[in-house]
C-alpha positions in Angstrom: -53.7 -34.3 29.4 -56.5 -32.1 28.1 -60.0 -33.3 28.2 -60.5 -33.7 24.5 -59.0 -33.4 21.0 -60.7 -31.7 18.1 -60.3 -32.5 14.4 -61.9 -32.2 11.1 -62.1 -34.8 8.4 -64.0 -34.4 5.1 -67.0 -32.3 5.8 -67.3 -33.4 9.4 -66.2 -32.1 12.8 -65.2 -34.5 15.6 -64.2 -34.6 19.2 -62.2 -37.4 20.8 -62.9 -37.4 24.5 -59.9 -38.8 26.4 -61.6 -40.0 29.5 -64.3 -42.0 27.9 -62.5 -43.0 24.7 -65.4 -41.8 22.6 -65.3 -40.1 19.2 -68.2 -37.7 18.9 -69.4 -35.9 15.8 -70.4 -32.3 16.6 -72.0 -29.5 14.7 -69.7 -26.8 13.3 -71.1 -24.4 15.9 -70.3 -26.8 18.8 -66.8 -27.4 17.3 -66.3 -23.6 17.3 -67.3 -23.3 21.0 -65.1 -26.2 22.0 -62.2 -24.7 20.1 -62.7 -21.4 22.0 -62.8 -23.4 25.3 -59.3 -24.7 24.5 -57.9 -21.1 24.4 -60.1 -19.1 26.7 -61.8 -19.3 30.1 -65.3 -20.6 30.1 -66.7 -17.1 30.5 -64.5 -15.6 27.7 -65.4 -18.5 25.4 -69.1 -18.1 25.9 -68.9 -14.3 25.3 -66.9 -14.8 22.1 -69.2 -17.6 20.9 -72.4 -15.4 21.5 -70.8 -12.7 19.4 -70.2 -15.1 16.5 -73.4 -17.2 16.8 -76.1 -15.1 18.5 -78.8 -17.6 17.5 -77.0 -20.7 18.7 -78.1 -20.7 22.3 -78.9 -24.4 22.2 -75.3 -25.2 21.7 -74.4 -23.3 24.8 -77.0 -25.3 26.7 -75.6 -28.6 25.3 -72.0 -27.7 26.3 -73.2 -26.6 29.8 -74.8 -30.0 30.2 -71.5 -31.6 29.2 -69.6 -29.5 31.7 -72.0 -30.7 34.5 -71.2 -34.3 33.5 -67.5 -33.6 33.9 -66.7 -33.5 30.2 -64.0 -30.8 30.6 -62.2 -32.5 33.5 -58.5 -33.1 32.4 -57.9 -36.7 31.7 -55.1 -38.9 33.1 -52.6 -40.0 30.5 -53.5 -43.6 29.5 -49.8 -44.7 29.9 -49.3 -47.3 32.6 -47.1 -46.4 35.6 -43.9 -48.2 36.3 -45.4 -50.8 38.7 -48.3 -51.6 36.3 -45.8 -51.9 33.4 -43.6 -54.3 35.4 -46.6 -56.4 36.4 -47.7 -56.7 32.8 -44.2 -57.6 31.8 -43.9 -60.3 34.4 -47.3 -61.8 33.5 -46.4 -62.1 29.9 -43.1 -63.8 30.3 -44.2 -66.2 33.0 -47.3 -67.4 31.1 -47.8 -69.9 28.3 -47.2 -69.2 24.6 -49.3 -70.8 21.8 -47.9 -69.2 18.7 -44.6 -69.2 16.8 -43.1 -67.8 13.6 -40.8 -70.1 11.7 -38.4 -68.4 9.2 -38.0 -71.6 7.3 -36.0 -69.7 4.6 -34.3 -66.4 5.0 -33.4 -66.2 1.3 -35.8 -65.5 -1.6 -36.1 -66.3 -5.2 -37.1 -62.7 -5.9 -35.1 -59.5 -5.6 -37.9 -57.0 -4.7 -36.4 -53.5 -4.9 -37.8 -52.4 -1.6 -37.3 -55.5 0.5 -35.7 -54.8 4.0 -34.3 -58.3 4.1 -31.6 -57.4 1.6 -30.1 -54.8 3.9 -30.6 -56.1 7.4 -30.0 -59.8 7.0 -26.6 -61.4 6.5 -26.0 -64.1 3.9 -26.5 -67.5 5.7 -25.2 -71.0 4.8 -27.4 -73.2 2.6 -29.2 -70.1 1.4 -30.7 -69.7 4.8 -32.9 -72.8 4.7 -34.0 -74.1 8.1 -33.0 -77.7 8.7 -35.8 -80.1 9.5 -34.2 -80.9 12.9 -34.4 -77.2 13.9 -38.0 -76.9 12.7 -39.1 -80.0 14.6 -37.3 -78.9 17.7 -39.2 -75.6 17.5 -42.5 -77.4 17.2 -41.7 -79.5 20.3 -40.7 -76.5 22.3 -43.9 -74.7 21.3 -46.1 -77.6 22.5 -44.2 -77.7 25.7 -44.8 -74.0 26.3 -48.4 -73.9 25.1 -51.6 -73.8 27.2 -53.2 -77.2 26.6 -56.7 -75.6 26.6 -55.8 -73.4 23.6 -54.8 -74.4 20.1 -51.3 -73.7 18.7 -50.6 -71.6 15.7 -47.5 -71.6 13.5 -46.7 -69.0 10.8 -44.3 -69.8 8.0 -42.2 -66.9 6.9 -39.2 -65.9 4.9 -37.6 -64.7 2.7 -39.7 -67.0 0.7 -40.9 -69.9 2.8 -41.8 -72.1 -0.2 -38.1 -72.5 -0.9 -38.2 -75.0 1.9 -41.3 -77.1 1.1 -40.1 -80.3 2.7 -39.6 -78.7 6.1 -43.1 -77.1 5.9 -44.6 -80.5 5.2 -42.7 -82.0 8.1 -43.8 -79.3 10.5 -47.4 -79.7 9.6 -47.2 -83.4 10.0 -45.6 -83.1 13.5 -48.0 -80.4 14.6 -51.0 -82.3 13.5 -49.8 -85.4 15.3 -49.0 -83.7 18.6 -52.2 -81.7 18.5 -54.3 -84.8 17.9 -52.6 -86.6 20.8 -53.3 -83.7 23.2 -56.8 -82.9 22.0 -55.6 -79.5 20.7 -56.1 -77.8 17.4 -53.1 -76.8 15.2 -53.6 -73.9 12.7 -51.2 -72.4 10.2 -50.6 -69.3 8.2 -48.0 -68.4 5.5 -46.8 -65.3 3.8 -45.5 -66.1 0.3 -44.9 -64.6 -3.1 -46.8 -67.6 -4.6 -44.3 -68.1 -7.4 -43.4 -71.6 -6.1 -47.0 -72.8 -5.5 -47.4 -76.2 -7.2 -50.4 -78.6 -7.0 -48.9 -80.5 -4.0 -48.3 -77.3 -2.1 -51.7 -75.9 -2.9 -53.3 -79.1 -1.6 -51.3 -79.0 1.6 -52.4 -75.4 2.2 -56.1 -76.2 1.5 -56.2 -79.4 3.5 -54.8 -77.7 6.5 -56.8 -74.5 6.1 -53.8 -72.2 6.0 -54.3 -68.5 6.5 -52.9 -67.0 3.3 -51.0 -63.7 2.8 -49.7 -63.4 -0.8 -47.3 -60.7 -1.9 -48.5 -59.1 -5.1 -48.0 -55.5 -5.9 -50.6 -54.9 -8.6 -50.9 -55.2 -12.4 -48.0 -56.9 -14.3 -46.0 -53.8 -15.3 -46.0 -52.4 -11.7 -45.4 -55.8 -10.1 -42.6 -56.8 -12.5 -40.9 -53.4 -12.0 -40.9 -53.7 -8.2 -40.4 -57.5 -7.9 -38.0 -58.9 -10.4 -36.6 -62.4 -10.1 -33.1 -63.0 -9.0 -32.2 -63.4 -12.7 -33.8 -60.0 -13.5 -37.0 -61.1 -15.2 -40.6 -60.4 -14.2 -42.3 -62.5 -11.5 -45.9 -61.5 -12.1 -46.8 -64.5 -14.4 -45.4 -67.0 -11.9 -47.2 -65.3 -8.9 -50.5 -65.0 -10.7 -50.4 -68.7 -11.7 -49.7 -69.7 -8.1 -52.5 -67.6 -6.7 -55.0 -68.9 -9.3 -54.1 -72.5 -8.2 -55.1 -71.5 -4.7 -58.2 -69.7 -5.8 -59.3 -72.6 -7.9 -59.3 -74.8 -4.8 -61.5 -72.3 -2.9 -58.8 -70.6 -0.8 -59.4 -67.2 0.7 -56.4 -65.2 -0.3 -55.3 -61.9 1.2 -53.1 -59.9 -1.1 -50.3 -57.8 0.4 -49.7 -55.0 -2.0 -46.6 -52.9 -1.3 -46.7 -49.3 -2.7 -43.3 -47.8 -3.4 -42.3 -44.3 -4.6 -43.8 -42.7 -6.6 -47.2 -43.2 -5.0 -49.6 -45.2 -7.3 -53.4 -44.7 -7.4 -54.7 -46.7 -4.5 -58.2 -47.1 -5.9 -56.9 -48.5 -9.2 -54.9 -51.1 -7.2 -57.9 -52.1 -5.2 -60.0 -52.5 -8.3 -57.3 -54.6 -9.9 -57.3 -57.0 -6.9 -61.1 -57.1 -6.9 -61.1 -58.3 -10.5 -58.3 -60.7 -9.8 -60.5 -62.5 -7.2 -58.7 -62.2 -3.9 -60.8 -62.0 -0.7 -58.9 -59.1 0.8 -56.2 -56.7 0.0 -53.8 -54.9 2.3 -52.0 -51.8 1.1 -48.6 -51.1 2.7 -46.2 -48.3 2.0 -42.4 -48.4 1.8 -40.8 -46.3 4.5 -37.8 -47.6 6.4 -36.0 -44.9 8.4 -33.4 -47.4 9.6 -32.5 -48.7 6.1 -33.6 -45.9 3.7 -33.8 -46.5 0.0 -35.0 -44.8 -3.2 -38.2 -46.9 -3.0 -39.3 -45.2 0.2 -42.4 -43.1 0.2 -41.7 -39.4 0.5 -43.8 -37.1 2.6 -45.4 -35.9 -0.7 -46.2 -39.6 -1.5 -47.9 -39.8 2.0 -50.0 -36.8 1.1 -51.0 -38.2 -2.3 -51.9 -41.6 -0.7 -54.0 -40.0 2.1 -55.8 -37.7 -0.4 -56.6 -40.7 -2.6 -58.0 -42.5 0.4 -60.2 -39.5 1.4 -61.3 -38.5 -2.1 -61.6 -41.9 -3.9 -61.3 -44.9 -1.7 -63.7 -44.0 1.1 -66.4 -43.1 -1.3 -65.8 -46.4 -3.1 -66.0 -48.3 0.3 -69.3 -46.5 1.2 -70.7 -47.4 -2.3 -69.7 -51.1 -1.7 -71.6 -51.1 1.6 -74.6 -49.4 -0.1 -74.6 -52.2 -2.7 -74.6 -54.9 0.1 -71.0 -55.9 -0.5 -68.1 -56.0 2.0 -65.2 -54.0 0.6 -62.1 -56.2 -0.1 -60.1 -53.2 1.3 -60.8 -52.0 4.8 -57.9 -50.4 6.7 -60.3 -49.0 9.3 -61.6 -52.2 10.8 -59.6 -51.6 14.0 -61.2 -48.2 14.4 -64.7 -49.8 14.2 -63.7 -52.4 16.8 -62.4 -49.6 19.1 -65.6 -47.7 18.9 -67.6 -51.0 19.5 -66.2 -51.5 23.0 -68.7 -50.7 25.8 -66.1 -49.3 28.0 -62.4 -48.4 27.6 -59.7 -49.2 30.1 -58.1 -46.3 32.0 -54.7 -47.4 30.8 -53.6 -48.8 27.5 -51.8 -52.2 27.6 -48.0 -51.5 27.7 -47.0 -54.4 25.4 -48.6 -53.3 22.2 -48.0 -56.5 20.2 -46.6 -60.1 20.5 -43.0 -59.2 20.0 -40.6 -61.4 22.1 -43.5 -63.7 22.9 -46.4 -64.8 20.6 -44.7 -63.2 17.6 -41.3 -64.6 18.4 -39.5 -65.8 15.2 -37.0 -68.7 14.9 -34.3 -68.0 12.3 -33.0 -70.9 10.1 -29.9 -71.3 12.3 -32.1 -71.5 15.5 -31.5 -67.9 16.7 -34.6 -66.3 18.3 -35.8 -62.8 17.4 -38.6 -60.5 18.7 -40.6 -61.0 15.4 -40.1 -61.9 11.8 -39.0 -58.4 10.8 -36.0 -58.5 13.2 -34.6 -61.8 11.9 -31.0 -61.4 10.9 -30.5 -58.3 13.0 -27.8 -59.5 15.4 -28.3 -56.7 18.0 -31.9 -57.9 18.5 -31.3 -61.6 19.0 -33.0 -63.0 22.1 -31.2 -66.3 22.5 -31.1 -69.8 20.9 -33.8 -72.3 20.3 -32.1 -75.0 22.3 -32.0 -72.9 25.4 -35.2 -70.9 24.9 -35.6 -67.1 24.8 -33.6 -65.1 27.4 -36.5 -63.7 29.4 -34.3 -60.8 30.7 -33.5 -59.8 27.2 -37.2 -60.0 26.3 -38.0 -57.7 29.2 -35.2 -55.4 28.4 -36.6 -55.1 24.8 -39.9 -53.7 26.2 -38.3 -51.6 28.8 -36.1 -49.9 26.1 -39.2 -49.5 23.8 -41.1 -47.9 26.7 -38.3 -45.5 27.6 -38.0 -44.4 24.0 -41.7 -43.9 23.3 -43.3 -43.1 26.7 -43.0 -39.3 26.6 -44.3 -38.9 23.1 -47.1 -41.4 23.6 -48.2 -40.0 27.0 -48.9 -36.6 25.4 -50.5 -37.9 22.2 -54.3 -37.8 21.8 -54.2 -40.9 19.6 -52.3 -43.2 22.0 -55.5 -44.8 23.4 -56.4 -45.9 19.9 -53.1 -46.9 18.4 -51.3 -48.2 21.5 -47.9 -46.9 20.3 -45.8 -47.4 17.2 -44.7 -50.8 15.9 -41.5 -51.7 17.7 -39.7 -52.6 14.5 -40.6 -49.4 12.8 -38.8 -47.4 15.6 -35.9 -49.9 16.0 -32.4 -49.0 15.0 -29.8 -51.4 13.7 -27.6 -50.8 16.7 -30.2 -52.3 19.1 -31.8 -49.1 20.3 -35.2 -47.5 19.7 -36.0 -43.9 18.6 -39.4 -42.4 17.8 -40.2 -41.5 14.2 -42.6 -38.5 14.2 -43.5 -39.0 10.6 -44.9 -42.4 11.4 -47.0 -41.0 14.3 -48.3 -38.3 12.0 -49.4 -40.9 9.5 -51.1 -43.0 12.2 -53.1 -39.9 13.4 -54.2 -39.2 9.9 -55.3 -42.9 9.5 -57.4 -42.7 12.7 -59.1 -39.5 11.6 -60.0 -41.0 8.2 -61.2 -44.2 9.9 -63.5 -42.2 12.2 -64.9 -40.3 9.3 -65.5 -43.6 7.4 -67.4 -45.3 10.2 -69.5 -42.2 10.6 -70.1 -42.0 6.9 -71.4 -45.5 6.4 -74.2 -44.8 8.7 -73.4 -46.6 11.9 -73.8 -43.6 14.1 -75.2 -44.6 17.5 -74.8 -48.3 16.9 -72.2 -50.6 18.3 -69.4 -49.7 15.9 -70.6 -46.1 15.3 -69.5 -42.6 16.1 -71.6 -40.8 18.6 -73.4 -37.6 17.5 -74.2 -34.6 19.7 
């Protein structure tokens, strides 16, 4: 792997140094010299640079100092070797697990035009509602597998989980009882379209301090067009009423806004959610290479969205900071955290998320899947609740993922930051993985925008800043 990666974003020039994991903003002249060093020998690059910039001798001195410090030494790829990978795999699947996803309802009362559930999940008996006995068995197994020193967390998912309110209440009661008896803390989160939120449900959510992710796609015409009810009517009024019940009780609500083709104006969406009163908004785009649809973002939609982020959203975020406000939209928080680390590991963790372990999902019929997005995909089943997950299948999942992504990730400058693609996004319906270059391209663009953002808001040289040289 080369020593560094150069890129421009906005009006700035940056270097990502592989060995140290640092993003460094450099002058245009230094960028030019480093670019020459990529193609030419040190002597040839220096001569070419002197011809272009006869007065920039200080840049040559700075780069010479970097060379003395070993800046130009080729970096080892941050991908773990086979032994390290197997050690990490064994450690994960021989240790405790304190989190679980319960797909308490695989069906939904809406018929969102982009929803992946409609194409990758089979119709299940009883509309896919999880029986109480299955849910409580899952709770008992979670507590049996958990580290008693750490709290447990359950996420309710669907479909639409509030189609199965009685089971949610039973799970919360059992978890609270077991946690109190063991001196642990039980916490909860839920992803819901909010159309079925009533006073009793809102009280349960508030009393138990649920983390809240609510699916809402924007103003009424946009949301109703993308998320009709099963009967074909609009769902915005119902969703808005449910969200307002939660807000009125002091809930912190994160809105998950899904953007489908054609690309909407991202800043207009953010302003809508700000006025609505949610605490945070997440913008997601529709793109599903395994189950493509007319709702998928095109590559032109990707370009429109990224241009909007650069030209409109980042300036808005910077203005929010300048006014002393935290933006409700911040897709670059992870970039700031990455920059905040004092040191960076030589190798990136091989298991990039909690799939097959902390993010494991229980389907309504008791089948176990790597995470909520795989539920209903038969080829990805990991076993049955009554027996527990098949650890060899779990290991095989990550071995197959590694085999499919390792070559591309090992040669990618962004791997140290992104850790590899989301497994579901590179999973095929037949139970295999295949890389999706377009997703990697989008991730690289996001990282570059994030670095520019953190530099722009004035944190250079501080904990979460971008180094200048």
